[in-house]
C-alpha positions in Angstrom: -14.2 -6.2 -22.1 -13.0 -4.0 -19.5 -10.8 -5.9 -17.4 -10.4 -4.0 -14.4 -14.5 -3.7 -14.3 -15.4 -7.2 -13.9 -14.8 -10.2 -11.8 -13.0 -13.3 -12.6 -16.3 -15.1 -13.1 -17.7 -12.3 -15.4 -14.5 -12.5 -17.5 -15.2 -16.2 -18.0 -18.5 -15.8 -19.2 -17.3 -13.4 -21.8 -14.5 -15.3 -23.1 -17.0 -18.4 -23.3 -19.3 -16.2 -25.4 -16.6 -15.2 -27.6 -14.2 -17.6 -27.9 -15.5 -21.1 -26.4 -12.9 -20.6 -23.6 -13.7 -20.1 -20.0 -12.4 -20.2 -16.6 -9.0 -21.8 -17.2 -8.1 -19.0 -19.3 -9.8 -16.4 -17.8 -8.0 -17.2 -14.5 -5.0 -16.6 -16.2 -5.5 -13.2 -17.3 -6.9 -12.3 -14.1 -4.2 -13.7 -11.7 -1.6 -11.9 -14.2 -3.1 -8.7 -14.0 -4.2 -8.6 -10.4 -1.9 -10.4 -8.2 1.3 -9.9 -10.4 0.5 -6.4 -11.9 1.2 -7.8 -15.2 -1.0 -7.3 -18.5 0.9 -9.1 -20.9 -1.0 -12.3 -20.4 0.2 -14.0 -23.6 3.2 -15.0 -21.6 1.6 -17.0 -19.3 1.6 -21.0 -19.7 -2.2 -21.2 -20.2 -1.7 -19.4 -23.5 1.5 -21.2 -24.8 -0.1 -23.4 -27.3 -2.8 -20.7 -28.4 -1.1 -17.7 -29.2 -3.6 -16.3 -31.7 -6.0 -16.6 -28.7 -3.6 -14.4 -26.3 -3.9 -11.9 -29.4 -7.3 -11.9 -29.8 -7.9 -11.7 -26.2 -5.9 -8.8 -25.7 -7.2 -6.9 -29.0 -10.4 -7.2 -27.2 -9.4 -6.2 -23.7 -9.4 -2.6 -22.4 -7.5 -1.3 -19.6 -8.1 1.9 -17.7 -6.6 5.3 -19.5 -5.1 6.0 -16.3 -1.6 7.3 -15.6 -0.4 8.7 -12.0 0.5 12.3 -12.9 2.0 13.4 -9.3 2.9 12.2 -5.9 3.5 13.7 -2.7 4.9 12.0 0.5 5.4 13.4 4.3 6.0 11.0 7.1 5.2 7.8 5.1 1.5 9.2 3.9 1.8 9.2 0.2 -0.8 11.1 -2.0 -0.9 10.4 -5.8 -2.7 12.0 -8.4 -4.2 10.3 -11.3 -5.1 11.8 -14.8 -8.0 10.0 -16.1 -8.9 9.5 -19.7 -10.6 12.6 -20.2 -8.1 14.4 -18.6 -9.7 15.2 -15.5 -7.7 14.6 -12.2 -8.3 12.5 -9.1 -6.4 12.1 -5.8 -6.0 9.0 -4.0 -3.8 8.3 -0.3 -1.7 5.5 0.8 -1.5 5.5 4.6 1.0 3.1 6.3 0.2 1.8 9.8 1.4 -1.1 12.2 0.1 -4.1 10.7 -1.6 -3.1 7.6 -1.5 -0.3 4.6 -5.0 1.5 3.9 -5.6 3.0 0.3 -8.1 6.0 0.5 -9.9 5.9 -2.8 -11.9 8.2 -4.6 -15.3 7.4 -6.3 -15.9 10.5 -8.2 -14.3 13.5 -9.7 -15.3 16.4 -7.2 -18.4 15.8 -5.1 -22.0 17.1 -5.5 -22.7 16.9 -1.5 -21.5 20.3 -1.0 -20.3 19.9 2.5 -19.2 23.6 3.4 -16.2 22.4 5.2 -14.8 19.9 2.6 -12.3 21.0 -0.1 -13.7 18.5 -2.3 -17.0 19.5 -2.0 -15.7 23.1 -3.2 -14.8 21.7 -6.4 -18.3 20.9 -7.4 -19.4 17.6 -9.2 -17.0 16.2 -12.2 -18.2 13.0 -12.9 -18.6 9.6 -11.4 -15.6 7.1 -11.8 -16.2 4.0 -13.5 -15.7 0.7 -11.7 -12.5 0.2 -13.4 -11.1 3.8 -12.6 -12.1 3.0 -9.1 -10.1 -0.4 -8.8 -7.2 0.8 -10.7 -6.4 3.0 -7.9 -5.8 -0.4 -5.8 -3.9 -1.7 -8.6 -1.6 1.2 -9.3 -0.8 1.5 -5.2 0.2 -1.9 -5.4 1.8 -2.6 -8.7 3.1 1.0 -9.8 4.0 2.6 -6.3 4.7 -0.8 -4.7 2.6 -0.3 -1.5 1.3 -3.3 0.1 -2.3 -2.3 0.3 -4.4 -4.6 2.5 -7.1 -2.3 3.5 -9.4 0.2 1.3 -11.4 3.0 2.6 -13.8 5.0 0.3 -13.0 8.4 2.1 -11.3 10.5 -1.0 -13.0 12.5 -3.3 -16.8 12.0 -3.7 -20.0 10.6 -2.2 -19.6 6.7 -3.0 -23.5 6.0 -2.4 -24.1 8.7 -5.1 -22.4 6.3 -7.4 -23.9 3.3 -6.2 -23.8 0.5 -9.0 -20.0 1.6 -10.3 -18.8 1.7 -6.6 -20.7 -1.9 -6.0 -19.1 -3.3 -8.7 -15.8 -1.9 -7.9 -16.1 -4.0 -4.6 -17.0 -6.9 -6.3 -13.8 -6.5 -8.5 -11.5 -5.6 -5.5 -12.7 -8.5 -3.4 -12.3 -11.3 -5.9 -10.1 -13.9 -4.1 -8.4 -14.4 -7.8 -7.4 -11.0 -8.0 -6.9 -8.3 -5.4 -8.5 -10.4 -2.8 -9.5 -7.3 -0.6 -12.0 -8.8 2.1 -14.9 -6.7 2.5 -14.1 -6.7 6.1 -11.0 -4.4 5.1 -13.1 -2.1 3.3 -15.0 0.7 4.7 -17.2 3.0 2.8 -17.7 6.4 4.1 -21.1 8.2 3.4 -22.4 12.0 3.9 -25.3 10.3 5.2 -27.0 9.0 1.8 -30.1 7.4 3.8 -31.4 5.5 0.8 -27.9 4.4 -0.4 -27.2 2.9 3.0 -30.2 0.8 2.9 -29.3 -0.2 -0.7 -25.9 -1.2 0.7 -27.1 -3.5 3.6 -28.8 -5.6 0.9 -25.5 -6.0 -1.2 -24.4 -9.4 0.0 -21.3 -8.1 1.7 -22.3 -8.7 5.3 -18.5 -7.8 6.5 -18.3 -4.4 4.8 -17.9 -1.6 7.1 -19.8 1.6 7.3 -18.6 4.9 8.2 -20.9 8.3 8.0 -19.9 11.7 8.4 -22.6 13.1 10.9 -20.9 16.4 12.5 -24.1 17.7 13.8 -26.9 16.1 15.8 -29.3 18.9 15.2 -31.3 19.1 11.7 -30.8 22.6 11.5 -27.0 23.1 12.0 -26.4 19.9 9.9 -28.6 21.5 7.1 -26.3 24.1 7.1 -23.0 22.2 7.1 -24.2 19.4 5.1 -26.7 20.1 2.4 -27.7 16.3 2.1 -29.3 16.8 5.2 -32.3 18.3 3.7 -33.0 15.4 1.5 -32.1 13.1 4.2 -32.8 14.3 7.8 -31.5 13.1 10.9 -34.3 10.7 11.9 -34.5 9.1 8.3 -30.4 8.6 8.6 -30.8 7.0 11.8 -33.4 4.9 10.7 -31.3 3.7 7.9 -28.3 2.9 10.3 -30.5 1.0 12.6 -31.5 -1.3 9.7 -28.1 -1.4 8.8 -26.2 -2.4 11.9 -29.2 -4.6 13.2 -29.0 -6.8 10.1 -25.4 -7.4 10.0 -24.5 -7.3 13.8 -21.7 -4.7 13.4 -20.6 -1.4 14.4 -21.4 1.7 12.3 -18.4 4.4 12.9 -19.7 7.8 12.9 -17.6 10.6 11.9 -17.5 13.8 13.8 -15.4 16.9 12.2 -15.2 19.4 15.3 -15.2 22.8 13.8 -14.3 25.7 16.3 -17.3 27.9 17.7 -20.0 25.9 15.4 -20.2 22.2 16.9 -17.8 22.0 19.8 -20.0 23.1 22.6 -21.1 21.0 25.7 -24.8 21.0 24.2 -23.4 19.8 21.0 -22.1 16.6 22.7 -25.1 16.0 24.6 -27.2 16.4 21.5 -24.9 14.0 19.8 -25.1 11.3 22.5 -29.0 11.5 22.6 -29.0 11.1 18.9 -26.6 7.9 18.9 -28.7 6.1 21.7 -29.9 2.9 20.4 -27.4 2.8 17.9 -24.1 0.2 17.6 -21.6 3.0 16.9 -18.3 4.1 17.4 -17.5 8.1 17.1 -14.4 9.2 15.3 -13.3 12.5 16.5 -11.5 14.4 13.9 -10.2 18.1 14.6 -11.1 20.1 11.6 -8.1 20.4 9.2 -8.4 23.7 7.8 -7.6 23.4 4.2 -9.4 24.3 0.8 -12.5 25.9 2.9 -13.0 29.5 4.2 -14.9 30.2 7.5 -14.2 27.4 9.9 -11.1 26.8 12.0 -9.9 24.0 14.2 -10.6 24.3 17.7 -7.6 24.4 20.1 -6.1 20.8 21.6 -7.5 21.9 24.6 -11.0 22.3 23.4 -10.9 19.0 21.9 -9.9 17.5 24.8 -12.9 18.9 26.6 -15.3 17.4 24.0 -13.8 14.3 24.7 -14.4 14.2 28.1 -17.8 15.4 27.6 -18.6 12.7 25.4 -16.8 10.2 27.9 -19.5 11.6 30.7 -22.1 10.8 28.1 -21.0 7.3 27.8 -20.2 7.6 24.1 -17.6 5.2 22.8 -15.2 7.2 20.8 -11.7 7.5 19.4 -9.9 10.7 18.7 -8.1 10.4 15.4 -4.9 12.1 15.0 -4.4 13.8 11.2 -2.2 12.4 9.1 -1.0 13.8 5.7 -2.2 17.4 6.5 0.9 19.1 5.2 0.3 17.4 1.6 -3.3 17.9 1.9 -3.9 14.5 2.1 -5.9 14.5 5.4 -9.6 14.3 5.8 -11.7 16.8 3.6 -8.5 18.0 2.1 -8.5 15.9 -0.8 -9.0 18.1 -4.1 -7.9 21.4 -2.3 -5.1 21.8 -5.0 -7.1 20.7 -7.8 -9.6 22.3 -10.3 -12.2 20.0 -12.4 -11.3 20.1 -15.9 
């Protein structure tokens, strides 16, 4: 039984099948692990009269073979590297802000999307993370690093929708009210534009889950050069998926646009972006390129970023300029994995 990869209800079903016990004991195990950070559940009152049952369950439970091997912190932003059971390394980031603490989690070792400006993409693809390995990052942030994580963004290493089934299960486990209790409305999943995955996500039964899409160009030719996924899911197909997602949920999709000097920051790029977003319920997050881990690109100077903002405002686009945090420790957008190689 993979404790970090199943919900409390699923654990209860397994205890019923194996030991003839159910939710009473499952909830005790689950609360101990995910609300107290304790995996020695045999000490719980529910097991006081059945130490043999506790021993048998403990022998059957599997915990993730994960451990934090490095941490770096600057300005309150904390990046931690996790060694998985097979020796591969992933990175996660804790980002404090007024009123909340956000954890940026990884869903894959490396990434197969190959976005030209992304350090993780330069690593290539290692493997998918299991649901337990994804959930472990949130557990470790809370109980190993003592961070009061109440917000999760799938913006770390990997394309979440390329690991759909495992990410979907991790979302269920994170949201279990008997455990970590991170509500879907406090979770944002970021995609490079996996249109089929976006449609599947809309059918997942998590109506308040937030979606962010990394766009970066509203021209198929340019976007295909920057983001090879556009060859499989061109802009028209992606827009149709976004329309279906937003319409069925009544929410706003976040569109992430990384500004690359001399590449996608001209007046015509702003106009194309505004035209593409027509008819979509979106908010644009503008992000100046962080400039680490990939060659051939540079961040536009601040004056050019301001100019692009004015152009978007003139076009009537609702946007927010995101200020980078964690750049000095390679923890900002597009930087995870810059100091790693897959093993």
